[in-house]
DOKOL-608673 format. One record per atom (N, C-alpha, C): x, y, z; residue number from 1; residue in one letter. Coordinates in pm, 1 decimal, decimal comma. Layout:
# residues N
X_Y_Z_i_aa
X_Y_Z_NUM_a
...
***
This chain:
# residues 76
X_Y_Z_i_aa
2009,2_993,3_772,8_1_m
2085,5_883,2_691,6_1_m
1981,0_762,5_654,7_1_m
2016,4_695,0_549,2_2_f
1920,2_605,9_472,9_2_f
1903,7_497,8_529,1_2_f
1805,9_424,2_583,9_3_d
1742,5_325,9_635,1_3_d
1727,0_220,2_568,9_3_d
1819,5_87,9_523,8_4_v
1794,3_22,9_444,9_4_v
1682,3_-110,0_515,4_4_v
1673,1_-101,8_630,2_5_f
1606,7_-204,1_686,9_5_f
1451,8_-178,6_708,6_5_f
1388,4_-69,7_657,9_6_k
1261,7_-43,4_649,1_6_k
1188,4_-144,0_611,1_6_k
1067,7_-182,4_684,3_7_k
955,3_-278,1_597,0_7_k
898,8_-237,6_490,0_7_k
873,2_-297,0_393,6_8_s
784,0_-322,0_292,1_8_s
721,2_-390,7_252,9_8_s
608,4_-418,7_211,2_9_f
562,6_-538,5_108,8_9_f
444,4_-499,1_14,4_9_f
406,9_-582,1_-64,0_10_l
340,2_-563,9_-190,9_10_l
202,6_-596,8_-171,8_10_l
108,9_-516,1_-217,4_11_v
-32,5_-565,3_-228,3_11_v
-65,9_-568,5_-369,0_11_v
-136,1_-671,3_-427,9_12_d
-164,3_-709,5_-566,8_12_d
-308,1_-616,4_-577,2_12_d
-295,4_-591,6_-683,7_13_l
-441,1_-504,1_-740,3_13_l
-561,1_-604,1_-820,7_13_l
-672,4_-578,0_-780,3_14_d
-754,1_-689,9_-879,4_14_d
-759,3_-658,4_-1021,2_14_d
-737,5_-527,9_-1051,7_15_d
-716,7_-485,8_-1220,4_15_d
-565,8_-444,2_-1236,9_15_d
-486,5_-543,0_-1258,7_16_s
-348,7_-481,9_-1234,2_16_s
-305,1_-428,3_-1368,9_16_s
-383,2_-423,4_-1481,0_17_l
-359,3_-360,1_-1621,6_17_l
-391,9_-197,6_-1603,6_17_l
-494,2_-188,6_-1500,7_18_t
-536,8_3,3_-1516,2_18_t
-456,6_48,4_-1374,4_18_t
-429,5_153,3_-1432,4_19_y
-368,2_271,6_-1314,6_19_y
-486,8_286,6_-1194,2_19_y
-452,9_267,5_-1082,8_20_p
-567,8_257,3_-992,0_20_p
-561,0_414,0_-928,3_20_p
-677,7_452,9_-878,7_21_s
-707,1_573,6_-817,7_21_s
-696,5_548,1_-683,6_21_s
-700,1_658,4_-602,6_22_a
-636,5_656,5_-469,4_22_a
-749,8_567,9_-366,1_22_a
-879,8_579,6_-439,6_23_q
-973,5_496,5_-363,6_23_q
-949,2_326,5_-377,8_23_q
-933,7_283,7_-496,7_24_i
-877,8_166,0_-544,5_24_i
-740,2_107,5_-454,5_24_i
-662,1_235,3_-410,0_25_i
-536,1_165,2_-350,0_25_i
-576,0_155,4_-188,6_25_i
-667,5_232,7_-159,7_26_c
-708,9_228,3_-28,5_26_c
-797,3_89,8_0,1_26_c
-870,2_57,1_-111,3_27_n
-956,5_-61,9_-84,0_27_n
-872,6_-173,9_-83,9_27_n
-784,1_-193,9_-164,2_28_a
-669,9_-321,7_-174,7_28_a
-616,4_-331,1_-60,4_28_a
-548,6_-212,6_9,6_29_i
-465,0_-216,3_133,9_29_i
-562,3_-271,9_239,4_29_i
-699,0_-225,7_268,9_30_e
-754,2_-285,7_359,7_30_e
-773,2_-407,7_337,7_30_e
-849,4_-436,1_192,0_31_k
-823,5_-601,4_199,3_31_k
-710,3_-700,6_217,2_31_k
-598,8_-607,2_180,0_32_y
-490,6_-679,4_253,5_32_y
-456,1_-718,9_392,5_32_y
-536,9_-601,8_460,3_33_c
-505,4_-609,8_622,1_33_c
-600,2_-705,8_668,4_33_c
-721,9_-720,5_616,9_34_v
-834,9_-814,7_692,0_34_v
-771,5_-951,2_661,6_34_v
-737,9_-947,1_515,8_35_g
-685,5_-1090,1_478,8_35_g
-557,1_-1143,3_592,1_35_g
-465,3_-1054,2_624,3_36_s
-364,4_-1086,7_708,6_36_s
-412,3_-1061,2_897,6_36_s
-539,1_-1017,2_882,9_37_k
-594,6_-1005,7_1025,2_37_k
-535,2_-894,9_1094,0_37_k
-496,8_-809,5_1024,5_38_e
-408,0_-682,2_1116,6_38_e
-531,8_-562,5_1087,6_38_e
-499,6_-459,2_1138,8_39_k
-598,4_-349,6_1147,6_39_k
-487,4_-225,1_1105,4_39_k
-559,7_-157,5_985,1_40_c
-507,9_-27,3_953,9_40_c
-546,3_83,6_979,3_40_c
-487,8_208,6_978,5_41_h
-575,5_318,7_1007,5_41_h
-506,2_425,1_907,2_41_h
-608,7_481,7_810,8_42_f
-552,0_567,2_704,9_42_f
-532,4_718,2_727,2_42_f
-419,0_778,2_715,3_43_v
-403,5_917,4_749,0_43_v
-434,2_983,0_618,2_43_v
-395,5_973,6_519,9_44_s
-443,5_1029,0_417,5_44_s
-493,3_915,7_298,0_44_s
-638,2_958,2_256,1_45_t
-711,6_878,1_125,5_45_t
-678,6_914,3_-11,6_45_t
-574,1_1026,4_-21,8_46_e
-555,8_1104,0_-132,9_46_e
-411,7_1033,1_-140,0_46_e
-360,7_1069,3_-285,7_47_k
-240,4_1027,7_-331,0_47_k
-142,2_1141,3_-279,0_47_k
-37,4_1101,7_-217,8_48_p
-4,6_947,9_-176,4_48_p
-63,8_904,0_-75,1_48_p
-122,3_808,1_-49,0_49_v
-206,3_726,3_57,3_49_v
-77,3_682,6_159,5_49_v
-113,9_689,7_285,3_50_t
-65,6_682,7_405,3_50_t
-156,3_641,0_483,6_50_t
-96,2_546,7_597,2_51_f
-180,8_475,5_676,8_51_f
-60,6_416,4_781,6_51_f
-150,2_364,4_899,5_52_y
-84,3_329,3_995,2_52_y
-85,4_152,2_994,9_52_y
12,0_104,6_1036,0_53_l
0,7_-68,2_1037,4_53_l
75,0_-65,3_1174,2_53_l
26,7_-164,5_1260,4_54_k
132,4_-185,8_1385,7_54_k
188,0_-70,1_1441,7_54_k
122,7_51,6_1443,8_55_d
196,7_172,0_1501,6_55_d
280,2_215,3_1422,4_55_d
312,6_183,2_1293,8_56_k
387,5_236,4_1206,9_56_k
360,2_299,8_1090,9_56_k
383,8_382,0_1032,8_57_l
349,4_487,6_937,2_57_l
412,8_424,1_789,5_57_l
322,8_380,4_722,7_58_f
350,3_341,8_574,7_58_f
295,2_453,9_459,3_58_f
384,1_438,6_344,4_59_s
318,5_532,6_213,9_59_s
294,7_417,5_106,4_59_s
204,3_460,1_24,9_60_a
189,2_352,6_-87,8_60_a
215,3_406,1_-226,8_60_a
326,1_350,9_-280,1_61_k
344,0_388,1_-418,3_61_k
289,2_269,1_-512,2_61_k
254,0_313,6_-641,6_62_i
215,4_218,5_-757,0_62_i
344,6_210,5_-832,5_62_i
381,5_74,6_-852,6_63_i
491,4_28,6_-942,9_63_i
425,7_-76,0_-1034,6_63_i
546,9_-64,4_-1157,5_64_m
486,1_-164,4_-1288,7_64_m
591,2_-317,0_-1198,7_64_m
527,9_-423,8_-1194,6_65_a
585,2_-547,3_-1180,2_65_a
489,0_-622,2_-1233,7_65_a
567,0_-746,2_-1281,6_66_r
502,3_-863,7_-1381,5_66_r
386,7_-840,8_-1465,3_66_r
420,4_-722,5_-1538,5_67_g
361,5_-661,0_-1660,2_67_g
225,6_-601,8_-1617,9_67_g
211,5_-536,7_-1489,9_68_g
97,8_-476,9_-1456,6_68_g
162,4_-409,6_-1346,3_68_g
57,5_-302,6_-1281,2_69_y
40,5_-227,7_-1158,2_69_y
53,7_-302,2_-1037,5_69_y
155,1_-246,5_-930,2_70_i
129,0_-311,6_-796,9_70_i
123,2_-201,5_-678,8_70_i
105,3_-252,5_-587,4_71_i
88,2_-141,7_-467,9_71_i
243,8_-164,9_-389,9_71_i
311,0_-90,5_-371,5_72_n
447,1_-98,3_-275,5_72_n
401,7_-44,2_-151,7_72_n
414,3_-103,0_-55,4_73_c
375,1_-17,3_75,6_73_c
499,1_-23,2_133,4_73_c
563,2_97,9_170,9_74_r
715,3_94,3_261,2_74_r
705,5_214,9_369,5_74_r
777,3_143,3_486,2_75_e
736,4_228,0_597,4_75_e
809,5_327,0_585,3_75_e
744,3_450,0_625,4_76_d
819,0_602,3_648,8_76_d
919,5_606,1_747,2_76_d
***
Protein backbone atom coordinates (compact mmCIF):
# COMPACT_ATOMS: atom_id res chain seq x y z
CA UNK A 1 0.00 0.00 0.00
CA UNK A 2 1.24 3.48 -0.86
CA UNK A 3 2.06 5.59 2.20
CA UNK A 4 1.31 9.28 1.55
CA UNK A 5 2.69 10.29 4.95
CA UNK A 6 6.32 9.45 4.25
CA UNK A 7 8.70 12.23 5.20
CA UNK A 8 10.58 14.08 2.49
CA UNK A 9 12.72 17.20 2.35
CA UNK A 10 14.58 19.23 -0.27
CA UNK A 11 18.29 20.02 -0.31
CA UNK A 12 19.60 22.90 -2.39
CA UNK A 13 22.72 22.51 -4.52
CA UNK A 14 25.51 25.10 -4.65
CA UNK A 15 25.45 24.88 -8.46
CA UNK A 16 21.82 24.17 -9.29
CA UNK A 17 22.31 24.57 -13.06
CA UNK A 18 24.63 21.55 -13.41
CA UNK A 19 23.34 17.98 -13.01
CA UNK A 20 25.14 16.72 -9.87
CA UNK A 21 27.37 13.68 -9.51
CA UNK A 22 26.82 11.20 -6.69
CA UNK A 23 29.69 12.82 -4.76
CA UNK A 24 28.12 16.28 -5.02
CA UNK A 25 24.78 14.84 -3.85
CA UNK A 26 26.46 13.25 -0.81
CA UNK A 27 28.32 16.48 0.02
CA UNK A 28 25.11 18.53 -0.19
CA UNK A 29 23.21 16.10 2.05
CA UNK A 30 26.05 16.04 4.55
CA UNK A 31 26.18 19.86 4.58
CA UNK A 32 22.39 19.95 5.13
CA UNK A 33 22.66 17.53 8.05
CA UNK A 34 25.48 19.48 9.69
CA UNK A 35 23.45 22.69 9.35
CA UNK A 36 20.44 20.94 10.91
CA UNK A 37 22.62 19.43 13.66
CA UNK A 38 21.58 15.96 12.58
CA UNK A 39 23.76 12.98 11.84
CA UNK A 40 23.43 10.92 8.68
CA UNK A 41 24.96 7.61 7.70
CA UNK A 42 25.33 6.79 4.02
CA UNK A 43 24.35 3.31 2.88
CA UNK A 44 25.17 3.96 -0.78
CA UNK A 45 27.29 6.81 -2.13
CA UNK A 46 26.50 5.78 -5.71
CA UNK A 47 23.28 6.67 -7.53
CA UNK A 48 20.74 6.25 -6.14
CA UNK A 49 22.27 7.72 -2.98
CA UNK A 50 20.69 6.25 0.15
CA UNK A 51 21.28 7.21 3.76
CA UNK A 52 19.93 6.89 7.28
CA UNK A 53 18.73 9.97 9.13
CA UNK A 54 17.23 9.53 12.61
CA UNK A 55 17.14 5.75 12.06
CA UNK A 56 15.01 6.12 8.91
CA UNK A 57 16.19 5.20 5.43
CA UNK A 58 16.06 7.92 2.77
CA UNK A 59 16.84 7.95 -0.94
CA UNK A 60 17.96 11.00 -2.88
CA UNK A 61 16.50 11.87 -6.26
CA UNK A 62 17.41 14.81 -8.49
CA UNK A 63 14.45 16.88 -9.67
CA UNK A 64 13.98 20.15 -11.56
CA UNK A 65 12.69 23.02 -9.44
CA UNK A 66 12.83 26.79 -9.69
CA UNK A 67 14.79 26.66 -12.95
CA UNK A 68 17.53 24.33 -11.68
CA UNK A 69 18.26 21.00 -10.06
CA UNK A 70 17.46 20.20 -6.45
CA UNK A 71 17.77 17.07 -4.33
CA UNK A 72 14.55 15.47 -3.12
CA UNK A 73 15.21 13.17 -0.15
CA UNK A 74 12.32 10.80 0.51
CA UNK A 75 11.85 8.24 3.24
CA UNK A 76 11.85 4.68 1.89
